[in-house]
N, C-alpha and C positions, 0 to 999 in steps of 0.2 A: 454452477461455477464454484469450485472449492477455493475459498480465499482466506487469507490471513491478513489482518491489518497491523501495520507497524505504527504505533502511536506513541505520543509523548509530548511533553510541553516544548515550547520553542527552544531551539538550540541545544537539545539533548542528544542529537545524533541520529534522527530518523532516516534521513537520506543516506547517510554513510552506511548505516546498518542495512537498509533496503538494498543498496547496490551490492554490498558484500554478500548478503544472504542470497540474492538472485544468482550471483556468480557461483556460490557454493552449491546451491540446489541444481543449477544447470550442469555443473561438473559431476554431480551424482547421477545424472541421466534424466532429470525431470525436465519437462517442457514447462517453462515458467513465463507467465504473462505478468505485466506490471500495470499499475494504475496509480497515478499521483493525484491525490485529492487535495484541493485547496479551498479554503473558505473565503479567499480573497477573489475579487473580480480581476481578470487578466484579459488583455488583448492578445489572442493567440495567433493572430494573423496581422499582416502589415497593412495599416490603413492606406487606402488608395490603390493597392494592388488588385489584380483581377479577381483572385479568390475572395478577397475581402469584400469587393464590390458585389460579387455573386451572393454572398451571405447577407449583406446589407439590403440587397434587393428583395430578399425573402427566400432564397434558396435554403431549404431545410430538409435533408442535409445538403451541404455544399462541400465539394471535394476538390482537392488539388492532387494531381498525380504527376510525379516526376520520374525519371529513370531509376531513382534509388529510394524514394520514400513517397508515401501517400498520406495525406492528411484529410480527415473527414471532420467537418464541423456541423453540429446540429444543436438546436436549443435543448438544454437540459430539461427533460420533462418534469421531474421532481426528484429530490434526493432519494426518496424511498424506492423508486423503481429504476434508477439509473443502471443498476447492475443487471437487471432483467433486459434492458435495452442493449447493453453492451455484451451480454452473454454470447451471442453468436460469433463475435470477434475473437472470443477466447475458447471456443469449443475444442480446439486441438491442444489446449494446455492441460497439464496435470493439476496445476494450481495457479492462482493469481495472488501476487503480493501487492497489497494496497498500502501505499504510504498515506496515512491519515485517515480521515473520516471516522472520528471517535464515536459519533452518534449512530453509525450503521450497526445493524444486527450482525453478529458474527464474532469469532474469536479474535483476540488482540494480544500482541506482545507489546509491552511498554518499555521503551528505552528511557532509562532514568540515570542522571548523574547528580550526585550530592552537591558537587561544586556549583551547580547552577542555582541552588538555593530555593528551589520551588518544590512544592509537595508532590509526591507520587500520585498519579491518577489511580493507581491500584488501591489507594486508601478509600476511594469513593465509588469504585466500579467493580462489579462482579464478573464482567465479561473479559477481564484481563487474565489470560491463562498463564502468563509468566511475566516477571519483571526482569529485564535484561540490564544488568549492571555489574560493575566490578566493585561497587561500594556496598556497604551494609544497608539493606533496605530499611526504610523507616519502620519504627515500631508500629504494629497494627496492620502491615501489609500481609495479606493471606496468600497471595499468589506465590508460587514457587519462584526461586531465583535461578537464572541461568547466567553464568559469567559472560560478560560482554566480549572478553577476549577469546572465548571458546566457540568459534563459529560452527564447528561440527556439532556441538551440543545444541546450539540455537537451531540449526537446520534439522536436527533429529527431533527437537520439540515440535517444530512445524509439521514434520512428517507424521508424528504421533497424533497431534491435535486434529489434523485433517484426515487421518485414517488412510494415508497413501501407502501403496505397496512399494517396496524397495525398487528404486530405479524404474518407475513406471515407464 
């Protein structure tokens, strides 16, 4: 699974960039899968509903299928092999855009906004292949800058980093 992680500190614009980037890459002809990673615990199913009860009873995986959407729930094995477990679901994709999961192996784009007042992750990490910002990056950032407002340049950076052929 070829994947790029969109990372950044809280409220720097990861979700907004992820959505815009997926749209831009899809418009260029790429088949794009997404994955939202969260370090918080969430209830992804409604307590008391049938699918929730199936999962609570031990169903692993437990699945709900409706006419327009399917949800599959399984216990996360470990963070290190979750991508291996999910890979079959993304086999038809040219790439997967992962929002978050800073500690995973793989290339990352950092979204950074000076106004948030927090340090750039690129100051401490070598796996950030570019810092996406319209501000002047902090002194000491080695990663190249891609302007946040230049979505075409951001998409091109992803294509280059992942070694994708044009319009796979």
